[in-house]
Backbone as XML, in Angstrom:
<?xml version="1.0"?>
<chain id="A" units="angstrom">
  <residue number="1" name="MET">
    <atom name="N" x="-0.947" y="58.008" z="33.545"/>
    <atom name="CA" x="0.144" y="58.480" z="32.713"/>
    <atom name="C" x="1.115" y="57.314" z="32.493"/>
  </residue>
  <residue number="2" name="GLU">
    <atom name="N" x="1.543" y="57.141" z="31.264"/>
    <atom name="CA" x="2.509" y="56.091" z="30.940"/>
    <atom name="C" x="3.831" y="56.377" z="31.644"/>
  </residue>
  <residue number="3" name="LEU">
    <atom name="N" x="4.549" y="55.327" z="31.983"/>
    <atom name="CA" x="5.800" y="55.466" z="32.719"/>
    <atom name="C" x="6.838" y="56.288" z="31.952"/>
  </residue>
  <residue number="4" name="ASP">
    <atom name="N" x="6.944" y="56.084" z="30.639"/>
    <atom name="CA" x="7.902" y="56.867" z="29.848"/>
    <atom name="C" x="7.555" y="58.360" z="29.871"/>
  </residue>
  <residue number="5" name="ASP">
    <atom name="N" x="6.271" y="58.683" z="29.748"/>
    <atom name="CA" x="5.841" y="60.082" z="29.807"/>
    <atom name="C" x="6.125" y="60.675" z="31.182"/>
  </residue>
  <residue number="6" name="LEU">
    <atom name="N" x="5.853" y="59.889" z="32.206"/>
    <atom name="CA" x="6.069" y="60.355" z="33.574"/>
    <atom name="C" x="7.551" y="60.621" z="33.828"/>
  </residue>
  <residue number="7" name="THR">
    <atom name="N" x="8.416" y="59.703" z="33.426"/>
    <atom name="CA" x="9.846" y="59.911" z="33.668"/>
    <atom name="C" x="10.379" y="61.106" z="32.869"/>
  </residue>
  <residue number="8" name="TYR">
    <atom name="N" x="9.823" y="61.336" z="31.696"/>
    <atom name="CA" x="10.207" y="62.511" z="30.904"/>
    <atom name="C" x="9.839" y="63.796" z="31.666"/>
  </residue>
  <residue number="9" name="LYS">
    <atom name="N" x="8.646" y="63.834" z="32.229"/>
    <atom name="CA" x="8.207" y="65.019" z="32.980"/>
    <atom name="C" x="9.016" y="65.200" z="34.259"/>
  </residue>
  <residue number="10" name="ILE">
    <atom name="N" x="9.360" y="64.087" z="34.918"/>
    <atom name="CA" x="10.177" y="64.163" z="36.137"/>
    <atom name="C" x="11.539" y="64.772" z="35.811"/>
  </residue>
  <residue number="11" name="ARG">
    <atom name="N" x="12.166" y="64.300" z="34.748"/>
    <atom name="CA" x="13.466" y="64.853" z="34.342"/>
    <atom name="C" x="13.341" y="66.348" z="34.037"/>
  </residue>
  <residue number="12" name="GLY">
    <atom name="N" x="12.288" y="66.721" z="33.352"/>
    <atom name="CA" x="12.065" y="68.132" z="33.054"/>
    <atom name="C" x="11.931" y="68.976" z="34.309"/>
  </residue>
  <residue number="13" name="ALA">
    <atom name="N" x="11.228" y="68.449" z="35.305"/>
    <atom name="CA" x="11.064" y="69.168" z="36.573"/>
    <atom name="C" x="12.405" y="69.318" z="37.285"/>
  </residue>
  <residue number="14" name="MET">
    <atom name="N" x="13.228" y="68.279" z="37.250"/>
    <atom name="CA" x="14.546" y="68.360" z="37.883"/>
    <atom name="C" x="15.420" y="69.408" z="37.195"/>
  </residue>
  <residue number="15" name="PHE">
    <atom name="N" x="15.385" y="69.439" z="35.863"/>
    <atom name="CA" x="16.154" y="70.448" z="35.136"/>
    <atom name="C" x="15.664" y="71.856" z="35.455"/>
  </residue>
  <residue number="16" name="GLU">
    <atom name="N" x="14.354" y="72.013" z="35.605"/>
    <atom name="CA" x="13.787" y="73.327" z="35.934"/>
    <atom name="C" x="14.265" y="73.796" z="37.307"/>
  </residue>
  <residue number="17" name="VAL">
    <atom name="N" x="14.249" y="72.906" z="38.289"/>
    <atom name="CA" x="14.721" y="73.253" z="39.635"/>
    <atom name="C" x="16.199" y="73.627" z="39.586"/>
  </residue>
  <residue number="18" name="TYR">
    <atom name="N" x="16.988" y="72.836" z="38.872"/>
    <atom name="CA" x="18.419" y="73.132" z="38.775"/>
    <atom name="C" x="18.663" y="74.476" z="38.100"/>
  </residue>
  <residue number="19" name="LYS">
    <atom name="N" x="17.894" y="74.746" z="37.047"/>
    <atom name="CA" x="18.037" y="76.015" z="36.319"/>
    <atom name="C" x="17.738" y="77.201" z="37.243"/>
  </residue>
  <residue number="20" name="GLU">
    <atom name="N" x="16.734" y="77.061" z="38.071"/>
    <atom name="CA" x="16.332" y="78.153" z="38.976"/>
    <atom name="C" x="17.285" y="78.333" z="40.158"/>
  </residue>
  <residue number="21" name="LEU">
    <atom name="N" x="17.746" y="77.230" z="40.753"/>
    <atom name="CA" x="18.507" y="77.312" z="42.000"/>
    <atom name="C" x="20.010" y="77.132" z="41.849"/>
  </residue>
  <residue number="22" name="GLY">
    <atom name="N" x="20.432" y="76.386" z="40.818"/>
    <atom name="CA" x="21.855" y="76.113" z="40.658"/>
    <atom name="C" x="22.365" y="75.121" z="41.688"/>
  </residue>
  <residue number="23" name="PRO">
    <atom name="N" x="23.673" y="74.876" z="41.686"/>
    <atom name="CA" x="24.262" y="73.892" z="42.600"/>
    <atom name="C" x="24.583" y="74.474" z="43.971"/>
  </residue>
  <residue number="24" name="GLY">
    <atom name="N" x="24.864" y="73.560" z="44.918"/>
    <atom name="CA" x="25.460" y="73.965" z="46.190"/>
    <atom name="C" x="24.539" y="74.150" z="47.377"/>
  </residue>
  <residue number="25" name="LEU">
    <atom name="N" x="23.250" y="73.916" z="47.213"/>
    <atom name="CA" x="22.328" y="74.080" z="48.342"/>
    <atom name="C" x="22.125" y="72.745" z="49.054"/>
  </residue>
  <residue number="26" name="LEU">
    <atom name="N" x="21.422" y="72.789" z="50.163"/>
    <atom name="CA" x="21.109" y="71.570" z="50.910"/>
    <atom name="C" x="20.105" y="70.713" z="50.147"/>
  </residue>
  <residue number="27" name="GLU">
    <atom name="N" x="20.178" y="69.403" z="50.363"/>
    <atom name="CA" x="19.249" y="68.471" z="49.728"/>
    <atom name="C" x="17.797" y="68.838" z="50.022"/>
  </residue>
  <residue number="28" name="SER">
    <atom name="N" x="17.525" y="69.273" z="51.238"/>
    <atom name="CA" x="16.151" y="69.600" z="51.632"/>
    <atom name="C" x="15.580" y="70.752" z="50.807"/>
  </residue>
  <residue number="29" name="VAL">
    <atom name="N" x="16.421" y="71.684" z="50.388"/>
    <atom name="CA" x="15.965" y="72.802" z="49.557"/>
    <atom name="C" x="15.525" y="72.277" z="48.192"/>
  </residue>
  <residue number="30" name="TYR">
    <atom name="N" x="16.340" y="71.413" z="47.606"/>
    <atom name="CA" x="15.993" y="70.840" z="46.299"/>
    <atom name="C" x="14.730" y="69.973" z="46.393"/>
  </residue>
  <residue number="31" name="GLU">
    <atom name="N" x="14.604" y="69.260" z="47.490"/>
    <atom name="CA" x="13.412" y="68.427" z="47.690"/>
    <atom name="C" x="12.156" y="69.293" z="47.719"/>
  </residue>
  <residue number="32" name="MET">
    <atom name="N" x="12.189" y="70.370" z="48.489"/>
    <atom name="CA" x="11.030" y="71.257" z="48.581"/>
    <atom name="C" x="10.738" y="71.943" z="47.247"/>
  </residue>
  <residue number="33" name="ALA">
    <atom name="N" x="11.789" y="72.361" z="46.562"/>
    <atom name="CA" x="11.608" y="73.019" z="45.269"/>
    <atom name="C" x="11.049" y="72.045" z="44.233"/>
  </residue>
  <residue number="34" name="LEU">
    <atom name="N" x="11.528" y="70.812" z="44.254"/>
    <atom name="CA" x="11.026" y="69.810" z="43.320"/>
    <atom name="C" x="9.562" y="69.483" z="43.611"/>
  </residue>
  <residue number="35" name="MET">
    <atom name="N" x="9.203" y="69.420" z="44.872"/>
    <atom name="CA" x="7.795" y="69.202" z="45.235"/>
    <atom name="C" x="6.927" y="70.354" z="44.734"/>
  </residue>
  <residue number="36" name="LYS">
    <atom name="N" x="7.420" y="71.574" z="44.839"/>
    <atom name="CA" x="6.692" y="72.737" z="44.335"/>
    <atom name="C" x="6.544" y="72.655" z="42.818"/>
  </residue>
  <residue number="37" name="GLU">
    <atom name="N" x="7.611" y="72.255" z="42.138"/>
    <atom name="CA" x="7.562" y="72.131" z="40.678"/>
    <atom name="C" x="6.568" y="71.046" z="40.256"/>
  </residue>
  <residue number="38" name="PHE">
    <atom name="N" x="6.552" y="69.933" z="40.973"/>
    <atom name="CA" x="5.566" y="68.889" z="40.666"/>
    <atom name="C" x="4.150" y="69.415" z="40.860"/>
  </residue>
  <residue number="39" name="ASP">
    <atom name="N" x="3.955" y="70.185" z="41.910"/>
    <atom name="CA" x="2.642" y="70.780" z="42.164"/>
    <atom name="C" x="2.239" y="71.711" z="41.021"/>
  </residue>
  <residue number="40" name="LEU">
    <atom name="N" x="3.169" y="72.538" z="40.568"/>
    <atom name="CA" x="2.896" y="73.457" z="39.463"/>
    <atom name="C" x="2.549" y="72.712" z="38.177"/>
  </residue>
  <residue number="41" name="GLN">
    <atom name="N" x="3.156" y="71.549" z="37.996"/>
    <atom name="CA" x="2.909" y="70.752" z="36.795"/>
    <atom name="C" x="1.778" y="69.721" z="36.993"/>
  </residue>
  <residue number="42" name="GLU">
    <atom name="N" x="1.128" y="69.801" z="38.141"/>
    <atom name="CA" x="0.025" y="68.896" z="38.481"/>
    <atom name="C" x="0.436" y="67.427" z="38.396"/>
  </residue>
  <residue number="43" name="ILE">
    <atom name="N" x="1.619" y="67.150" z="38.933"/>
    <atom name="CA" x="2.137" y="65.792" z="39.051"/>
    <atom name="C" x="2.029" y="65.410" z="40.520"/>
  </residue>
  <residue number="44" name="LYS">
    <atom name="N" x="1.391" y="64.288" z="40.799"/>
    <atom name="CA" x="1.213" y="63.855" z="42.184"/>
    <atom name="C" x="2.510" y="63.281" z="42.728"/>
  </residue>
  <residue number="45" name="ALA">
    <atom name="N" x="2.963" y="63.848" z="43.834"/>
    <atom name="CA" x="4.207" y="63.397" z="44.457"/>
    <atom name="C" x="4.089" y="63.530" z="45.961"/>
  </residue>
  <residue number="46" name="LYS">
    <atom name="N" x="4.856" y="62.711" z="46.649"/>
    <atom name="CA" x="4.863" y="62.754" z="48.109"/>
    <atom name="C" x="6.313" y="62.733" z="48.569"/>
  </residue>
  <residue number="47" name="SER">
    <atom name="N" x="6.643" y="63.640" z="49.482"/>
    <atom name="CA" x="8.011" y="63.668" z="50.004"/>
    <atom name="C" x="8.063" y="62.927" z="51.337"/>
  </residue>
  <residue number="48" name="GLN">
    <atom name="N" x="9.224" y="62.365" z="51.597"/>
    <atom name="CA" x="9.492" y="61.640" z="52.834"/>
    <atom name="C" x="8.453" y="60.541" z="53.104"/>
  </residue>
  <residue number="49" name="ALA">
    <atom name="N" x="8.096" y="59.828" z="52.054"/>
    <atom name="CA" x="7.141" y="58.727" z="52.182"/>
    <atom name="C" x="7.806" y="57.539" z="52.866"/>
  </residue>
  <residue number="50" name="ALA">
    <atom name="N" x="7.079" y="56.919" z="53.765"/>
    <atom name="CA" x="7.613" y="55.792" z="54.530"/>
    <atom name="C" x="7.719" y="54.538" z="53.673"/>
  </residue>
  <residue number="51" name="LEU">
    <atom name="N" x="8.784" y="53.798" z="53.896"/>
    <atom name="CA" x="8.991" y="52.502" z="53.268"/>
    <atom name="C" x="9.223" y="51.492" z="54.384"/>
  </residue>
  <residue number="52" name="PRO">
    <atom name="N" x="8.194" y="50.740" z="54.735"/>
    <atom name="CA" x="8.370" y="49.740" z="55.795"/>
    <atom name="C" x="9.282" y="48.607" z="55.324"/>
  </residue>
  <residue number="53" name="VAL">
    <atom name="N" x="9.920" y="47.945" z="56.268"/>
    <atom name="CA" x="10.820" y="46.843" z="55.955"/>
    <atom name="C" x="10.291" y="45.577" z="56.609"/>
  </residue>
  <residue number="54" name="ALA">
    <atom name="N" x="10.124" y="44.542" z="55.796"/>
    <atom name="CA" x="9.697" y="43.240" z="56.308"/>
    <atom name="C" x="10.893" y="42.298" z="56.325"/>
  </residue>
  <residue number="55" name="TYR">
    <atom name="N" x="10.971" y="41.496" z="57.367"/>
    <atom name="CA" x="12.009" y="40.486" z="57.479"/>
    <atom name="C" x="11.343" y="39.168" z="57.807"/>
  </residue>
  <residue number="56" name="LYS">
    <atom name="N" x="11.487" y="38.210" z="56.911"/>
    <atom name="CA" x="10.884" y="36.886" z="57.061"/>
    <atom name="C" x="9.391" y="36.983" z="57.356"/>
  </residue>
  <residue number="57" name="GLY">
    <atom name="N" x="8.744" y="37.860" z="56.596"/>
    <atom name="CA" x="7.295" y="37.970" z="56.676"/>
    <atom name="C" x="6.754" y="38.883" z="57.758"/>
  </residue>
  <residue number="58" name="GLU">
    <atom name="N" x="7.609" y="39.446" z="58.579"/>
    <atom name="CA" x="7.149" y="40.347" z="59.641"/>
    <atom name="C" x="7.772" y="41.725" z="59.451"/>
  </residue>
  <residue number="59" name="TYR">
    <atom name="N" x="6.937" y="42.743" z="59.680"/>
    <atom name="CA" x="7.434" y="44.111" z="59.558"/>
    <atom name="C" x="8.246" y="44.480" z="60.786"/>
  </residue>
  <residue number="60" name="LEU">
    <atom name="N" x="9.373" y="45.113" z="60.530"/>
    <atom name="CA" x="10.234" y="45.590" z="61.604"/>
    <atom name="C" x="9.719" y="46.930" z="62.100"/>
  </residue>
  <residue number="61" name="GLU">
    <atom name="N" x="10.141" y="47.314" z="63.267"/>
    <atom name="CA" x="9.669" y="48.572" z="63.853"/>
    <atom name="C" x="10.427" y="49.781" z="63.315"/>
  </residue>
  <residue number="62" name="LEU">
    <atom name="N" x="11.101" y="49.599" z="62.241"/>
    <atom name="CA" x="11.804" y="50.714" z="61.615"/>
    <atom name="C" x="11.562" y="50.641" z="60.127"/>
  </residue>
  <residue number="63" name="GLY">
    <atom name="N" x="12.032" y="51.600" z="59.446"/>
    <atom name="CA" x="11.868" y="51.622" z="57.998"/>
    <atom name="C" x="12.718" y="52.713" z="57.412"/>
  </residue>
  <residue number="64" name="PHE">
    <atom name="N" x="12.481" y="52.971" z="56.171"/>
    <atom name="CA" x="13.220" y="54.009" z="55.461"/>
    <atom name="C" x="12.234" y="55.049" z="54.955"/>
  </residue>
  <residue number="65" name="ARG">
    <atom name="N" x="12.781" y="56.120" z="54.422"/>
    <atom name="CA" x="11.956" y="57.156" z="53.809"/>
    <atom name="C" x="12.519" y="57.489" z="52.444"/>
  </residue>
  <residue number="66" name="PHE">
    <atom name="N" x="11.625" y="57.482" z="51.455"/>
    <atom name="CA" x="12.007" y="57.958" z="50.130"/>
    <atom name="C" x="12.119" y="59.468" z="50.215"/>
  </residue>
  <residue number="67" name="ASP">
    <atom name="N" x="13.024" y="60.061" z="49.465"/>
    <atom name="CA" x="13.010" y="61.520" z="49.378"/>
    <atom name="C" x="11.696" y="61.946" z="48.738"/>
  </residue>
  <residue number="68" name="ILE">
    <atom name="N" x="11.417" y="61.385" z="47.562"/>
    <atom name="CA" x="10.159" y="61.689" z="46.859"/>
    <atom name="C" x="9.704" y="60.440" z="46.110"/>
  </residue>
  <residue number="69" name="ILE">
    <atom name="N" x="8.416" y="60.204" z="46.128"/>
    <atom name="CA" x="7.826" y="59.181" z="45.274"/>
    <atom name="C" x="6.786" y="59.875" z="44.402"/>
  </residue>
  <residue number="70" name="VAL">
    <atom name="N" x="6.846" y="59.619" z="43.102"/>
    <atom name="CA" x="6.000" y="60.316" z="42.140"/>
    <atom name="C" x="4.955" y="59.350" z="41.580"/>
  </residue>
  <residue number="71" name="GLU">
    <atom name="N" x="3.695" y="59.766" z="41.699"/>
    <atom name="CA" x="2.572" y="58.995" z="41.166"/>
    <atom name="C" x="2.558" y="57.556" z="41.677"/>
  </residue>
  <residue number="72" name="GLY">
    <atom name="N" x="3.218" y="57.298" z="42.801"/>
    <atom name="CA" x="3.290" y="55.946" z="43.344"/>
    <atom name="C" x="4.093" y="54.988" z="42.485"/>
  </residue>
  <residue number="73" name="LYS">
    <atom name="N" x="4.872" y="55.530" z="41.528"/>
    <atom name="CA" x="5.568" y="54.691" z="40.550"/>
    <atom name="C" x="7.075" y="54.897" z="40.483"/>
  </residue>
  <residue number="74" name="VAL">
    <atom name="N" x="7.538" y="56.102" z="40.780"/>
    <atom name="CA" x="8.946" y="56.445" z="40.560"/>
    <atom name="C" x="9.527" y="57.049" z="41.840"/>
  </residue>
  <residue number="75" name="ILE">
    <atom name="N" x="10.662" y="56.508" z="42.253"/>
    <atom name="CA" x="11.363" y="57.024" z="43.431"/>
    <atom name="C" x="12.422" y="58.022" z="42.975"/>
  </residue>
  <residue number="76" name="ILE">
    <atom name="N" x="12.523" y="59.128" z="43.700"/>
    <atom name="CA" x="13.593" y="60.094" z="43.452"/>
    <atom name="C" x="14.416" y="60.199" z="44.724"/>
  </residue>
  <residue number="77" name="GLU">
    <atom name="N" x="15.694" y="59.967" z="44.584"/>
    <atom name="CA" x="16.629" y="60.101" z="45.693"/>
    <atom name="C" x="17.514" y="61.297" z="45.380"/>
  </residue>
  <residue number="78" name="ILE">
    <atom name="N" x="17.478" y="62.298" z="46.254"/>
    <atom name="CA" x="18.166" y="63.572" z="46.023"/>
    <atom name="C" x="19.454" y="63.625" z="46.826"/>
  </residue>
  <residue number="79" name="LYS">
    <atom name="N" x="20.515" y="64.069" z="46.154"/>
    <atom name="CA" x="21.797" y="64.274" z="46.806"/>
    <atom name="C" x="22.318" y="65.657" z="46.438"/>
  </residue>
  <residue number="80" name="SER">
    <atom name="N" x="23.183" y="66.177" z="47.296"/>
    <atom name="CA" x="23.914" y="67.404" z="47.009"/>
    <atom name="C" x="25.332" y="67.182" z="47.538"/>
  </residue>
  <residue number="81" name="VAL">
    <atom name="N" x="26.091" y="66.408" z="46.783"/>
    <atom name="CA" x="27.416" y="65.956" z="47.198"/>
    <atom name="C" x="28.438" y="66.258" z="46.109"/>
  </residue>
  <residue number="82" name="LYS">
    <atom name="N" x="29.714" y="66.118" z="46.461"/>
    <atom name="CA" x="30.778" y="66.363" z="45.485"/>
    <atom name="C" x="30.608" y="65.442" z="44.274"/>
  </residue>
  <residue number="83" name="GLU">
    <atom name="N" x="30.373" y="64.165" z="44.532"/>
    <atom name="CA" x="30.081" y="63.217" z="43.459"/>
    <atom name="C" x="29.306" y="62.032" z="44.017"/>
  </residue>
  <residue number="84" name="LEU">
    <atom name="N" x="28.496" y="61.447" z="43.159"/>
    <atom name="CA" x="27.731" y="60.274" z="43.560"/>
    <atom name="C" x="28.665" y="59.084" z="43.690"/>
  </residue>
  <residue number="85" name="GLU">
    <atom name="N" x="28.356" y="58.230" z="44.663"/>
    <atom name="CA" x="29.165" y="57.037" z="44.884"/>
    <atom name="C" x="28.298" y="55.796" z="44.681"/>
  </residue>
  <residue number="86" name="ASP">
    <atom name="N" x="28.949" y="54.651" z="44.582"/>
    <atom name="CA" x="28.223" y="53.401" z="44.385"/>
    <atom name="C" x="27.200" y="53.149" z="45.485"/>
  </residue>
  <residue number="87" name="VAL">
    <atom name="N" x="27.515" y="53.547" z="46.703"/>
    <atom name="CA" x="26.583" y="53.322" z="47.811"/>
    <atom name="C" x="25.253" y="54.046" z="47.577"/>
  </residue>
  <residue number="88" name="HIS">
    <atom name="N" x="25.284" y="55.201" z="46.928"/>
    <atom name="CA" x="24.054" y="55.931" z="46.626"/>
    <atom name="C" x="23.200" y="55.152" z="45.631"/>
  </residue>
  <residue number="89" name="LYS">
    <atom name="N" x="23.844" y="54.574" z="44.624"/>
    <atom name="CA" x="23.136" y="53.770" z="43.632"/>
    <atom name="C" x="22.547" y="52.515" z="44.266"/>
  </residue>
  <residue number="90" name="LYS">
    <atom name="N" x="23.330" y="51.882" z="45.127"/>
    <atom name="CA" x="22.861" y="50.665" z="45.813"/>
    <atom name="C" x="21.684" y="50.972" z="46.726"/>
  </residue>
  <residue number="91" name="GLN">
    <atom name="N" x="21.731" y="52.117" z="47.400"/>
    <atom name="CA" x="20.636" y="52.527" z="48.273"/>
    <atom name="C" x="19.334" y="52.635" z="47.488"/>
  </residue>
  <residue number="92" name="LEU">
    <atom name="N" x="19.383" y="53.304" z="46.355"/>
    <atom name="CA" x="18.177" y="53.462" z="45.543"/>
    <atom name="C" x="17.699" y="52.118" z="45.008"/>
  </residue>
  <residue number="93" name="LEU">
    <atom name="N" x="18.607" y="51.273" z="44.565"/>
    <atom name="CA" x="18.210" y="49.960" z="44.068"/>
    <atom name="C" x="17.550" y="49.141" z="45.179"/>
  </residue>
  <residue number="94" name="THR">
    <atom name="N" x="18.070" y="49.233" z="46.380"/>
    <atom name="CA" x="17.454" y="48.531" z="47.512"/>
    <atom name="C" x="16.053" y="49.074" z="47.781"/>
  </residue>
  <residue number="95" name="TYR">
    <atom name="N" x="15.879" y="50.388" z="47.740"/>
    <atom name="CA" x="14.546" y="50.978" z="47.910"/>
    <atom name="C" x="13.586" y="50.460" z="46.843"/>
  </residue>
  <residue number="96" name="LEU">
    <atom name="N" x="14.069" y="50.366" z="45.610"/>
    <atom name="CA" x="13.226" y="49.851" z="44.530"/>
    <atom name="C" x="12.821" y="48.403" z="44.797"/>
  </residue>
  <residue number="97" name="LYS">
    <atom name="N" x="13.768" y="47.597" z="45.232"/>
    <atom name="CA" x="13.469" y="46.191" z="45.506"/>
    <atom name="C" x="12.500" y="46.045" z="46.668"/>
  </residue>
  <residue number="98" name="LEU">
    <atom name="N" x="12.733" y="46.787" z="47.745"/>
    <atom name="CA" x="11.851" y="46.699" z="48.911"/>
    <atom name="C" x="10.427" y="47.155" z="48.596"/>
  </residue>
  <residue number="99" name="SER">
    <atom name="N" x="10.307" y="48.149" z="47.744"/>
    <atom name="CA" x="8.994" y="48.697" z="47.393"/>
    <atom name="C" x="8.362" y="47.989" z="46.201"/>
  </residue>
  <residue number="100" name="GLU">
    <atom name="N" x="9.158" y="47.150" z="45.526"/>
    <atom name="CA" x="8.729" y="46.443" z="44.319"/>
    <atom name="C" x="8.364" y="47.401" z="43.186"/>
  </residue>
  <residue number="101" name="LEU">
    <atom name="N" x="9.000" y="48.569" z="43.190"/>
    <atom name="CA" x="8.842" y="49.516" z="42.089"/>
    <atom name="C" x="9.932" y="49.261" z="41.055"/>
  </residue>
  <residue number="102" name="LYS">
    <atom name="N" x="9.711" y="49.750" z="39.854"/>
    <atom name="CA" x="10.607" y="49.421" z="38.754"/>
    <atom name="C" x="11.654" y="50.473" z="38.429"/>
  </residue>
  <residue number="103" name="ILE">
    <atom name="N" x="11.389" y="51.739" z="38.766"/>
    <atom name="CA" x="12.304" y="52.782" z="38.303"/>
    <atom name="C" x="12.502" y="53.870" z="39.346"/>
  </residue>
  <residue number="104" name="GLY">
    <atom name="N" x="13.718" y="54.398" z="39.352"/>
    <atom name="CA" x="14.034" y="55.491" z="40.251"/>
    <atom name="C" x="15.092" y="56.385" z="39.629"/>
  </residue>
  <residue number="105" name="PHE">
    <atom name="N" x="15.182" y="57.594" z="40.152"/>
    <atom name="CA" x="16.211" y="58.537" z="39.712"/>
    <atom name="C" x="17.061" y="58.930" z="40.902"/>
  </residue>
  <residue number="106" name="LEU">
    <atom name="N" x="18.357" y="58.926" z="40.688"/>
    <atom name="CA" x="19.324" y="59.431" z="41.643"/>
    <atom name="C" x="19.854" y="60.721" z="41.038"/>
  </residue>
  <residue number="107" name="VAL">
    <atom name="N" x="19.635" y="61.829" z="41.724"/>
    <atom name="CA" x="20.033" y="63.124" z="41.172"/>
    <atom name="C" x="20.952" y="63.842" z="42.155"/>
  </residue>
  <residue number="108" name="ASN">
    <atom name="N" x="22.065" y="64.337" z="41.619"/>
    <atom name="CA" x="23.010" y="65.113" z="42.407"/>
    <atom name="C" x="22.931" y="66.569" z="41.956"/>
  </residue>
  <residue number="109" name="PHE">
    <atom name="N" x="22.270" y="67.391" z="42.761"/>
    <atom name="CA" x="22.107" y="68.799" z="42.407"/>
    <atom name="C" x="23.381" y="69.610" z="42.607"/>
  </residue>
  <residue number="110" name="ASN">
    <atom name="N" x="24.373" y="69.046" z="43.269"/>
    <atom name="CA" x="25.630" y="69.762" z="43.467"/>
    <atom name="C" x="26.616" y="69.386" z="42.360"/>
  </residue>
  <residue number="111" name="SER">
    <atom name="N" x="26.197" y="69.590" z="41.139"/>
    <atom name="CA" x="27.042" y="69.248" z="40.001"/>
    <atom name="C" x="27.097" y="70.433" z="39.043"/>
  </residue>
  <residue number="112" name="ARG">
    <atom name="N" x="28.048" y="70.362" z="38.156"/>
    <atom name="CA" x="28.216" y="71.455" z="37.211"/>
    <atom name="C" x="27.041" y="71.540" z="36.241"/>
  </residue>
  <residue number="113" name="HIS">
    <atom name="N" x="26.576" y="70.379" z="35.790"/>
    <atom name="CA" x="25.433" y="70.292" z="34.884"/>
    <atom name="C" x="24.672" y="69.014" z="35.197"/>
  </residue>
  <residue number="114" name="LEU">
    <atom name="N" x="23.363" y="69.079" z="35.210"/>
    <atom name="CA" x="22.581" y="67.859" z="35.418"/>
    <atom name="C" x="22.673" y="66.935" z="34.215"/>
  </residue>
  <residue number="115" name="LYS">
    <atom name="N" x="23.082" y="67.443" z="33.089"/>
    <atom name="CA" x="23.192" y="66.608" z="31.888"/>
    <atom name="C" x="24.377" y="65.650" z="31.963"/>
  </residue>
  <residue number="116" name="ASP">
    <atom name="N" x="25.303" y="65.892" z="32.901"/>
    <atom name="CA" x="26.423" y="64.966" z="33.075"/>
    <atom name="C" x="25.867" y="63.595" z="33.447"/>
  </residue>
  <residue number="117" name="LYS">
    <atom name="N" x="26.434" y="62.547" z="32.854"/>
    <atom name="CA" x="25.901" y="61.205" z="33.077"/>
    <atom name="C" x="26.034" y="60.749" z="34.529"/>
  </residue>
  <residue number="118" name="GLU">
    <atom name="N" x="26.889" y="61.380" z="35.297"/>
    <atom name="CA" x="27.033" y="61.004" z="36.701"/>
    <atom name="C" x="26.291" y="61.957" z="37.649"/>
  </residue>
  <residue number="119" name="SER">
    <atom name="N" x="25.442" y="62.812" z="37.114"/>
    <atom name="CA" x="24.679" y="63.730" z="37.953"/>
    <atom name="C" x="23.196" y="63.347" z="38.034"/>
  </residue>
  <residue number="120" name="LEU">
    <atom name="N" x="22.721" y="62.683" z="37.009"/>
    <atom name="CA" x="21.323" y="62.251" z="36.956"/>
    <atom name="C" x="21.315" y="60.823" z="36.419"/>
  </residue>
  <residue number="121" name="ILE">
    <atom name="N" x="21.042" y="59.884" z="37.319"/>
    <atom name="CA" x="21.141" y="58.465" z="36.976"/>
    <atom name="C" x="19.787" y="57.807" z="37.132"/>
  </residue>
  <residue number="122" name="ARG">
    <atom name="N" x="19.390" y="57.089" z="36.109"/>
    <atom name="CA" x="18.153" y="56.304" z="36.132"/>
    <atom name="C" x="18.512" y="54.882" z="36.549"/>
  </residue>
  <residue number="123" name="ILE">
    <atom name="N" x="17.864" y="54.405" z="37.603"/>
    <atom name="CA" x="18.112" y="53.056" z="38.112"/>
    <atom name="C" x="16.856" y="52.229" z="37.855"/>
  </residue>
  <residue number="124" name="VAL">
    <atom name="N" x="17.045" y="51.034" z="37.320"/>
    <atom name="CA" x="15.927" y="50.158" z="36.995"/>
    <atom name="C" x="16.020" y="48.893" z="37.837"/>
  </residue>
  <residue number="125" name="ASN">
    <atom name="N" x="14.906" y="48.512" z="38.417"/>
    <atom name="CA" x="14.797" y="47.284" z="39.197"/>
    <atom name="C" x="14.181" y="46.220" z="38.291"/>
  </residue>
  <residue number="126" name="ASN">
    <atom name="N" x="14.954" y="45.216" z="37.980"/>
    <atom name="CA" x="14.466" y="44.162" z="37.103"/>
    <atom name="C" x="13.514" y="43.193" z="37.797"/>
  </residue>
  <residue number="127" name="LEU">
    <atom name="N" x="13.289" y="43.404" z="39.074"/>
    <atom name="CA" x="12.414" y="42.545" z="39.868"/>
    <atom name="C" x="12.817" y="41.127" z="39.614"/>
  </residue>
</chain>
């Protein structure tokens, strides 16, 4: 699937979850619901996928976890907060750089509308 088509479907799935559940729930609820929606749409996704961290060529004994990675191409970082902050954007950009992926979505399900420009943010890693 082309990246533009995939990101279009991902956005659609996020809107569907928001439409069904609304704002104010825990991040884990939205994560599970989004995984279910991806399954219904036959989109391959993995939740809590490990992201190992290398330092000077050696892997450290710790790492990070993506909330969701879709088709091995797109990272989704889910929040349910009053408002997104710069640290959330930086976190996703760092995940993109560490994984060498090009695109990710930062979504805040605790918002009035997902269409607000500060509720659903597309982050691009220029590598």
